[in-house]
C-alpha positions, -999 to 999 in steps of 0.1 A, spaced: 329 887 -187 305 869 -167 289 903 -150 286 914 -186 269 884 -202 247 878 -171 234 913 -168 227 912 -200 212 879 -206 191 874 -173 166 896 -178 156 877 -213 161 844 -200 132 825 -211 137 836 -244 173 820 -247 168 786 -229 137 774 -221 128 746 -196 112 715 -203 76 724 -199 49 743 -180 28 735 -151 -5 750 -146 -5 776 -120 -41 790 -117 -73 800 -133 -90 833 -136 -113 849 -153 -107 860 -189 -96 895 -196 -95 916 -226 -63 907 -247 -58 873 -232 -49 848 -259 -80 828 -261 -59 798 -268 -57 797 -232 -95 795 -224 -103 766 -202 -136 754 -219 -149 728 -191 -142 757 -165 -160 781 -187 -188 756 -193 -194 749 -156 -189 788 -145 -212 803 -175 -182 828 -178 -148 823 -197 -121 815 -176 -83 812 -188 -52 791 -174 -23 806 -163 12 788 -165 44 790 -146 72 779 -169 95 757 -158 129 772 -161 151 745 -148 171 733 -176 199 708 -184 227 717 -209 251 692 -226 284 706 -246 290 681 -274 328 686 -280 344 685 -311 381 677 -299 391 663 -332 431 676 -347 415 701 -366 404 719 -334 439 725 -327 443 749 -355 441 787 -355 460 818 -369 453 841 -337 437 818 -310 434 783 -311 396 767 -323 406 741 -291 410 772 -269 378 792 -279 360 762 -270 370 759 -234 367 795 -231 331 791 -247 326 762 -221 337 781 -190 314 810 -198 282 792 -206 283 764 -181 292 789 -151 265 811 -163 239 785 -166 251 767 -131 250 800 -116 211 801 -121 208 766 -108 206 747 -137 229 715 -145 254 706 -173 268 677 -186 297 675 -215 305 645 -240 341 643 -252 347 632 -291 383 624 -301 384 598 -325 354 582 -309 333 592 -280 356 588 -252 344 607 -224 309 615 -209 310 640 -181 277 633 -160 251 665 -159 254 684 -123 253 716 -113 276 737 -92 310 756 -93 328 725 -85 318 706 -117 323 732 -139 360 734 -124 364 698 -130 350 699 -166 372 725 -172 403 706 -160 393 676 -181 393 699 -211 428 714 -202 445 684 -192 434 666 -224 463 663 -248 460 671 -285 456 644 -309 483 647 -336 463 629 -367 431 609 -370 413 590 -398 388 615 -401 357 628 -377 329 610 -379 302 639 -364 274 614 -376 283 590 -352 290 611 -323 253 629 -324 241 591 -328 256 584 -293 245 616 -279 211 611 -287 216 576 -267 235 590 -239 213 622 -232 179 609 -216 157 639 -208 148 669 -231 180 694 -228 195 721 -243 223 709 -263 255 731 -277 272 713 -306 308 726 -300 327 719 -334 342 734 -371 319 707 -388 347 691 -406 339 658 -407 341 628 -432 306 619 -431 274 635 -434 258 648 -400 228 669 -415 200 638 -407 213 625 -373 217 662 -364 179 668 -372 169 633 -353 187 646 -321 172 684 -326 134 667 -328 141 655 -289 164 686 -279 170 722 -280 200 723 -301 224 750 -308 250 746 -332 285 765 -321 304 764 -349 344 773 -344 362 788 -374 395 806 -385 398 834 -412 424 815 -431 395 787 -435 379 813 -458 403 831 -475 439 828 -484 459 861 -482 492 864 -503 522 849 -481 539 833 -512 553 796 -515 535 776 -483 535 741 -467 496 732 -461 492 702 -439 459 687 -434 453 684 -396 431 654 -395 453 628 -417 487 645 -418 489 650 -454 512 681 -467 511 700 -500 533 729 -512 507 756 -526 517 791 -538 493 816 -522 506 844 -545 491 829 -576 456 850 -579 440 818 -595 449 795 -566 435 819 -542 400 820 -562 395 785 -563 403 785 -526 376 808 -517 353 791 -545 356 759 -525 353 774 -491 321 795 -503 307 765 -516 313 747 -478 298 778 -461 264 777 -486 264 736 -478 266 740 -439 244 767 -436 217 750 -459 225 718 -433 216 737 -401 183 751 -417 169 717 -427 179 704 -392 162 735 -377 190 740 -356 204 780 -346 243 787 -355 265 808 -331 295 812 -351 328 819 -330 360 833 -350 394 829 -336 402 863 -340 366 875 -327 355 886 -293 334 859 -274 314 882 -255 304 901 -286 294 870 -305 273 854 -277 257 887 -274 245 890 -309 235 859 -309 213 865 -280 197 894 -294 190 878 -326 173 847 -312 150 875 -287 141 896 -321 130 862 -335 111 847 -306 92 884 -306 83 883 -345 74 844 -335 52 855 -307 35 881 -333 25 856 -356 51 861 -378 67 832 -393 105 824 -381 123 793 -398 148 775 -378 186 770 -386 192 808 -389 176 842 -389 148 860 -405 163 876 -438 156 908 -429 177 907 -399 207 890 -415 228 924 -425 218 934 -383 242 904 -378 
């Protein structure tokens, strides 16, 4: 898995994960097709011929994983969302540290209870995974507060970083505003975990459903078509609201399904980001929080 992703992403590393800045590398005479925005006008005036600046991009990055570990993460019809989250962390953290970068993490249960400082190296990644695997499941909570989680992250993460917010986005509070605030300082990627049963219910007769956060239970008749349509309508409305909130915050979203393939999902996401980066570089507008409309069907 690591070899496949590393081989696919390494050549386009710059378009996926950008460092915090650029350094001036050299000055040279202007050549045809050079970007005129890179002309150094002071040097041009002294030398009486156009000169352009060449930059060296700082590719070293610090990545933070904001992990929602509230009770709803322990749901899954195929694989639990928690297991999918840990698998994602294992793959991305190892890929990043292999390139000399550092990774850190924040854990949210009923509140932000753990902060793992950003460090590099294989042992650090193994220690992070050990903490995740040894962490007990929460039986219930008063509701996830993503708003407070994001506000805390803004205070804790000091320098510009790549921030992966890994959550199913079931929150008792509105989180769009603090997410937008966080994305103005950092490059934020929302990693949305979901299960197909959260979007559409099959006909399975009478079921006892339980709210994974509060523990509230309810008998439902999934044989009733009207009930299934109402469930799908509510789920679709939530999807629209979620995507709209991410778009307004200017945040890209990587969606991981519990019945899907992690590597395929990451590679599709990377491909779309590269395409959008090329379009943006060509002077075409590319809104944050999603992919260009004409590429949506490709995904």
